[in-house]
C-alpha positions in Angstrom: 34.1 69.1 -54.5 35.4 65.4 -55.8 37.5 65.2 -52.5 34.3 65.8 -50.3 32.2 63.8 -52.4 34.6 60.6 -52.2 34.8 61.5 -48.5 31.6 60.7 -48.0 31.5 57.9 -49.6 33.5 56.1 -48.1 32.1 57.4 -44.9 28.9 55.6 -45.7 30.4 52.3 -46.9 31.9 52.5 -43.3 28.9 53.4 -41.4 26.9 50.3 -43.5 29.3 47.9 -42.8 29.5 48.8 -39.1 25.8 48.3 -38.9 25.9 44.9 -41.3 28.6 43.6 -38.0 26.7 45.3 -35.3 23.3 43.5 -36.1 25.3 40.3 -36.5 26.2 40.5 -33.0 22.9 41.7 -31.4 21.5 38.5 -33.5 24.1 36.4 -32.3 23.5 37.7 -29.0 19.3 36.8 -28.9 18.2 33.9 -26.5 16.6 31.1 -28.8 13.2 31.9 -28.0 11.8 28.9 -30.2 13.6 26.9 -29.1 12.9 27.6 -25.3 9.2 27.7 -26.3 9.1 23.9 -27.5 11.0 22.8 -24.5 8.3 24.1 -22.4 5.3 22.6 -23.9 6.8 19.1 -24.5 5.0 16.8 -22.7 6.1 14.7 -20.0 7.1 11.0 -21.3 6.9 8.7 -18.4 6.7 4.9 -20.4 4.1 4.4 -22.7 1.2 5.1 -24.5 -2.0 2.5 -25.1 -5.1 2.4 -28.0 -8.2 2.0 -26.5 -8.7 -1.7 -27.9 -5.8 -2.5 -25.6 -7.0 -1.2 -22.5 -10.9 -1.6 -22.9 -10.5 -5.5 -23.5 -12.5 -8.4 -23.1 -10.5 -11.1 -20.6 -12.7 -14.1 -20.8 -14.3 -16.4 -23.8 -17.4 -18.3 -23.2 -18.7 -21.1 -25.3 -22.3 -22.6 -25.2 -22.1 -26.1 -27.2 -24.2 -29.1 -26.5 -25.0 -27.6 -23.5 -22.2 -27.2 -22.0 -20.0 -24.3 -21.2 -16.3 -24.4 -22.0 -14.5 -20.7 -21.3 -11.0 -19.9 -22.0 -8.6 -17.2 -20.7 -6.3 -17.1 -23.5 -4.9 -14.1 -24.8 -3.8 -14.9 -28.1 -7.3 -16.5 -28.6 -9.3 -13.4 -27.5 -6.9 -10.9 -29.2 -7.5 -12.7 -33.0 -11.2 -12.5 -32.2 -11.2 -8.9 -31.4 -9.1 -7.8 -34.5 -11.1 -9.9 -36.9 -14.4 -8.1 -35.4 -12.9 -5.0 -36.2 -13.3 -5.6 -40.1 -17.2 -6.3 -39.4 -20.3 -4.5 -39.9 -22.5 -4.4 -37.4 -26.4 -3.9 -38.4 -27.9 -0.9 -36.3 -27.7 -1.8 -32.3 -31.1 -1.4 -30.8 -32.5 -2.0 -27.3 -34.2 -5.1 -26.9 -37.5 -5.4 -24.7 -36.3 -5.6 -20.9 -36.1 -8.9 -19.9 -36.3 -10.5 -16.5 -33.6 -12.3 -14.8 -34.1 -15.7 -15.7 -34.8 -14.7 -19.9 -31.9 -12.6 -19.8 -29.4 -15.3 -18.2 -31.4 -17.9 -21.0 -30.6 -16.0 -23.7 -26.8 -14.8 -22.6 -25.7 -18.2 -22.3 -28.3 -19.9 -25.1 -26.8 -23.3 -26.4 -25.2 -22.7 -29.8 -23.5 -19.0 -28.9 -20.2 -17.5 -28.1 -19.8 -14.7 -25.5 -16.9 -12.5 -25.6 -16.9 -11.2 -21.9 -15.2 -8.0 -20.5 -14.1 -7.4 -16.8 -16.9 -4.7 -16.6 -19.4 -2.5 -18.5 -17.5 -0.5 -21.1 -19.1 2.4 -22.7 -20.3 1.8 -26.2 -18.5 5.3 -27.0 -15.6 3.7 -26.6 -16.2 0.9 -28.1 -17.5 1.9 -31.1 -14.1 4.0 -31.6 -12.3 0.5 -33.2 -15.8 -1.4 -34.2 -18.7 -0.7 -37.0 -21.4 0.0 -34.1 -24.1 2.5 -34.6 -27.6 2.9 -32.8 -29.9 5.4 -31.3 -28.7 6.4 -28.0 -25.8 4.3 -27.4 -23.8 7.4 -26.3 -25.4 6.3 -22.8 -25.1 2.9 -23.2 -22.5 0.3 -21.6 -22.0 -3.4 -21.6 -19.8 -6.2 -20.6 -20.5 -9.0 -22.9 -20.9 -9.9 -26.4 -23.0 -12.7 -27.6 -22.7 -14.1 -31.1 -25.7 -16.5 -32.2 -23.7 -19.0 -34.1 -27.1 -21.4 -34.8 -28.1 -22.4 -38.5 -30.8 -19.3 -39.6 -32.3 -19.1 -42.8 -31.9 -15.3 -42.9 -28.7 -15.2 -43.9 -28.0 -13.2 -40.6 -27.1 -13.9 -37.3 -28.5 -12.4 -33.8 -25.5 -10.7 -31.6 -26.4 -9.5 -28.2 -24.3 -6.5 -26.5 -25.2 -7.5 -22.7 -25.0 -5.5 -19.7 -25.4 -8.1 -16.5 -25.8 -5.0 -14.2 -28.9 -3.4 -15.7 -29.9 -7.2 -17.8 -30.3 -4.7 -21.1 -29.5 -6.4 -23.8 -28.7 -4.1 -27.0 -29.6 -6.3 -30.2 -27.6 -6.2 -33.6 -26.6 -8.7 -36.5 -24.0 -9.9 -38.5 -23.6 -12.0 -41.7 -23.3 -15.5 -42.4 -19.6 -14.9 -43.5 -18.8 -13.1 -40.5 -20.0 -15.4 -38.2 -18.1 -18.4 -40.3 -14.7 -16.2 -39.2 -15.7 -16.0 -35.5 -16.5 -20.1 -35.6 -13.2 -21.0 -37.4 -11.6 -19.1 -35.0 -13.0 -20.8 -31.8 -12.5 -24.1 -33.7 -8.9 -23.9 -34.6 -8.0 -23.2 -30.7 -10.5 -25.7 -29.1 -7.4 -27.2 -27.4 -7.6 -23.7 -25.1 -11.2 -24.5 -24.4 -11.5 -25.8 -20.7 -14.8 -27.2 -19.7 -17.3 -26.8 -16.7 -19.0 -29.5 -15.2 -21.1 -27.3 -12.0 -23.7 -24.5 -13.2 -24.6 -22.3 -10.1 -27.8 -20.5 -10.5 -27.7 -17.2 -9.1 -28.9 -13.9 -10.0 -25.5 -14.7 -12.3 -25.1 -18.0 -13.7 -21.8 -18.7 -12.7 -20.0 -22.0 -14.6 -17.4 -23.6 -12.3 -15.5 -26.6 -12.5 -14.3 -29.2 -9.9 -10.8 -29.6 -11.7 -8.0 -28.3 -9.8 -5.8 -25.4 -11.4 -2.2 -24.9 -12.4 -0.7 -21.7 -12.8 2.7 -20.8 -12.1 3.9 -18.5 -9.5 6.5 -15.5 -10.9 9.0 -12.8 -9.5 9.5 -9.7 -11.3 12.5 -7.2 -10.7 10.7 -3.8 -10.4 12.2 -0.5 -11.9 11.4 2.7 -9.6 10.5 5.7 -11.8 11.9 9.4 -10.8 9.1 11.5 -8.8 10.2 14.4 -11.2 8.5 12.6 -13.8 5.4 13.0 -11.7 5.9 16.4 -11.0 6.4 17.7 -14.3 3.6 15.6 -15.6 0.8 16.8 -12.8 1.6 20.2 -11.9 1.5 23.2 -14.2 4.7 24.8 -13.2 7.2 22.2 -11.7 9.4 24.8 -11.4 7.4 26.1 -8.2 7.2 22.8 -6.7 8.1 22.2 -3.2 8.9 18.8 -1.0 8.9 17.7 2.6 9.6 14.3 3.2 7.1 12.5 0.9 4.9 15.4 -0.1 5.4 17.5 -3.0 3.1 20.7 -3.5 2.6 23.3 -6.0 0.7 25.6 -3.8 -2.8 24.3 -4.7 -1.9 20.3 -6.0 -0.1 17.8 -3.7 1.7 14.4 -4.2 2.0 11.9 -1.4 4.0 9.0 -1.8 4.0 5.6 -0.3 7.6 5.1 -0.4 7.3 1.3 1.3 4.8 0.0 -1.7 5.9 2.7 -4.1 2.8 4.0 -4.5 1.9 7.8 -5.0 -1.5 10.2 -4.7 -2.1 13.4 -6.5 -4.9 15.4 -5.3 -6.0 18.7 -6.7 -8.6 19.9 -3.6 -10.0 22.5 -6.1 -11.3 19.6 -8.5 -13.5 17.8 -6.0 -17.1 17.1 -7.1 -20.4 16.7 -4.8 -23.0 14.4 -5.6 -20.9 12.5 -8.8 -23.2 9.5 -8.5 -25.9 12.1 -10.1 -24.0 11.8 -13.0 -26.2 10.6 -16.0 -24.5 7.7 -18.2 -23.7 10.0 -21.1 -21.4 12.2 -18.7 -20.0 9.0 -17.3 -19.0 7.6 -20.2 -17.1 10.9 -21.2 -15.5 10.5 -17.8 -14.1 7.2 -18.3 -12.8 8.5 -22.0 -11.4 11.5 -20.1 -9.7 9.4 -17.8 -8.0 7.1 -20.4 -7.3 10.1 -22.1 -5.6 11.7 -18.7 -2.9 8.6 -18.5 -2.3 8.6 -22.1 -1.3 12.6 -21.9 1.9 11.8 -20.1 2.3 7.6 -21.5 1.5 6.4 -18.2 1.1 2.9 -19.0 4.2 1.2 -17.4 5.9 -2.2 -17.2 5.6 -5.8 -18.5 2.2 -6.5 -18.9 -0.9 -4.4 -19.6 -3.6 -2.4 -17.8 -6.9 -3.0 -18.5 -10.2 -1.2 -17.5 -11.9 -3.1 -14.7 -14.8 -0.8 -13.7 -16.3 3.0 -13.0 -17.4 4.0 -9.2 -20.4 5.8 -9.9 -20.4 7.4 -6.3 -16.8 9.1 -6.5 -16.6 9.6 -10.2 -13.4 7.0 -10.4 -12.4 4.8 -13.3 -9.9 1.9 -12.5 -7.2 0.2 -14.2 -5.6 -3.0 -13.6 -2.6 -4.9 -14.1 -3.1 -8.0 -16.2 0.0 -10.2 -16.8 -0.7 -13.1 -19.3 -4.6 -12.0 -19.3 -4.8 -12.9 -15.7 -5.9 -9.6 -13.2 -3.3 -9.1 -10.8 -4.2 -8.0 -7.3 -2.9 -5.8 -4.4 -4.5 -4.4 -1.6 -2.0 -1.2 -1.3 -2.6 -0.3 -4.9 0.4 -1.2 -6.4 -1.7 -3.2 -9.5 -3.8 -0.3 -10.2 -4.1 2.6 -11.6 -7.5 5.0 -10.4 -8.3 8.4 -11.4 -11.2 10.5 -10.1 -12.5 13.0 -12.6 -13.3 16.5 -10.9 -15.3 19.3 -11.7 -13.2 20.6 -14.9 -9.8 18.4 -14.6 -8.6 15.3 -12.5 -9.3 15.3 -8.4 -7.4 12.2 -7.6 -5.0 10.1 -9.2 -3.4 7.2 -7.3 -0.9 4.6 -9.1 2.4 2.8 -8.2 5.4 4.5 -9.3 7.4 1.6 -10.2 7.3 -0.8 -13.4 8.0 -4.7 -14.0 10.8 -4.5 -15.5 12.2 -8.1 -15.9 10.8 -11.4 -14.8 13.4 -14.1 -12.9 13.0 -17.3 -15.1 14.7 -19.4 -12.5 12.1 -18.1 -9.6 9.3 -19.6 -11.5 7.2 -22.4 -10.1 4.1 -24.0 -10.8 1.4 -24.0 -8.1 -1.8 -26.0 -7.8 -5.0 -24.2 -7.2 -8.1 -25.5 -5.6 -10.8 -25.7 -8.2 -13.4 -23.0 -8.8 -16.6 -24.9 -7.6 -14.5 -25.3 -4.2 -13.8 -21.4 -4.0 -17.4 -20.7 -4.6 -18.6 -23.1 -1.7 -15.9 -21.6 0.7 -17.4 -17.7 -0.3 -20.9 -18.9 0.3 -19.8 -20.1 3.9 -18.9 -16.2 5.0 -21.6 -14.5 6.5 -20.7 -11.1 5.0 -21.2 -12.7 1.1 -24.2 -13.3 -0.2 -24.1 -16.4 -2.9 -26.3 -14.6 -4.9 -24.3 -11.9 -5.9 -20.9 -13.6 -6.8 -20.8 -12.6 -10.6 -17.5 -14.4 -11.6 -14.7 -16.5 -10.3 -11.7 -16.6 -12.4 -7.8 -17.2 -11.6 -5.3 -14.5 -11.2 -2.1 -13.0 -9.3 -2.1 -11.7 -5.7 1.2 -9.2 -6.2 3.5 -9.0 -2.7 6.8 -7.1 -2.6 9.9 -8.6 -0.8 10.4 -8.4 2.5 13.7 -9.2 2.9 16.6 -6.5 3.2 18.1 -5.5 0.3 15.7 -7.4 -1.9 13.1 -4.6 -2.2 12.9 -4.4 -5.9 11.5 -8.2 -6.0 7.8 -8.4 -6.1 6.0 -11.8 -6.4 3.0 -12.6 -8.2 1.2 -15.6 -6.3 -1.5 -17.5 -8.2 -4.9 -16.9 -6.3 -8.6 -16.7 -7.1 -10.5 -13.6 -7.7 -14.1 -13.0 -7.4 -16.5 -10.4 -8.9 -18.9 -9.0 -6.4 -21.1 -6.1 -6.9 -19.2 -5.1 -10.0 -15.9 -5.1 -8.0 -13.1 -7.4 -7.8 -11.6 -9.1 -4.7 -9.0 -11.6 -3.9 -10.1 -14.9 -2.5 -8.4 -15.5 0.8 -9.1 -18.9 2.5 -8.5 -18.1 5.8 -10.3 -15.2 5.9 -13.5 -16.7 4.4 -13.4 -19.6 7.0 -13.0 -16.7 10.0 -16.2 -15.2 8.4 -14.3 -11.8 7.4 
C-alpha cells in the first residue's frame, strides 16, 4: 500500500512538471499581439507638426504715426509682438456698428495706431486657442487685422480693433495702458526695421506704397524627395491593399495621382465630395479650417526649411490653403510646389494637394542680390491690365517665385526668385511684368 501511494505521488509530480514545461513552450510560441497592435495604430510621421500659432500667423506690421505709414515684414519683430500678446487680457470683444467703406478705412489706419496684418481672414475660434479673447458670437467671426490705438487716453484703457477687410466688420475690445506700453516699446526698439511709404492709393482698401526700389536675395535650395509609401500609409485606411499603376495609387476607393515632374501629389476620395459648400455658415467654415489644420498635423505633414502659413479659405469649394513662407515672405508657384491645400468633404477629406518634397539645404554660394522695381511701379503696371480692377487690389508685397531647374541631373534644385505678389479678391497672385503689359 505504501509503495502504491509513493508511485502515485511520483507520477503526479511528473505530470505537474510536464504541464509546466508544455505551458511554457505554448506561451513562447504565441505571437506578440500587443506589439502588433501598437504597430498597427502607430501614426505615420512625414516630417513635423506645427501649432496653430505657428501656422495662423501675421505677415506684416504697419505703424501710422505723424500722418505717415510705416511697414515691416520682419518675422522676429512680428513673433515678439505675438508672443507678448499671449499674456494680454483683452476685454470682451463686441461687434461694433457697421461701418461705411470710408469710415472703415479711416478707423483702421487712424493716426497713432499699430496694425498687425494676416495674409487672410482667420477664425476667432482658432485665435482664441492662444490669446485671451472672449465675446458673444465669436465662433462665427473672422478677422485679418488687429489695430491697437496707442493715442493718449484718460480712461487707462486703449481701444483694440479686430477688423475684417472683406466684410468691413470691426470687433472692438480694449487693453490696459501697461499692455499697450509693451507693444510700443517693442516697436520703438525695432524702428530700424520699419520702412516708410510715400504713396497712398485710395482704393476700396487703401494701399500704402513706396516709390523706392526693393532689394532681395535670390536663393537656391536642394530638395529632398519624400517616399510615396509615407503618403499611402497616411492617407489610405489599409495601405496593404494599395495597388499602383504608373504614378497612380489606389486602395479601391481613394486615389493618389503623382506629378513626378513638379513633385506634387493629389489625393482624392470621391465618396466625400460635398455639394454646395458655399452654403455652409461661418461656424461650419471655421470648423473646417480647424479640421484641415488638424488633418495635416495628424501625419506631421509640414515639411522643409521655412514654414507654412494659413493664406485663405475658398468658400466655393471648402478648401483651406497653406502657403510656404521663407523669411516671412510668401513663396509662389503656379504648379502647386509651394502650397498645401485641403478640401473638406462630407465626413472626411475630399481632396488633398501638396508637394512631396521638402527644401533641405540652401546653397549659400548661389545667393545673389536682386534689385526689384518699387511697389508703386507694380501698382501702375497692374492697373494697365484690363482684367484687373484697380479698386480691388488689396495689397502688394515682395515674395519669391519658386522654379525648378531644367538642367539634366539638377532636378533636385529649386530657385527662389525675388518677385512681387499682390492680393486680389482675397487671393494671392504673382506679378508678371510681361503678362501685365500684354493684358493677360
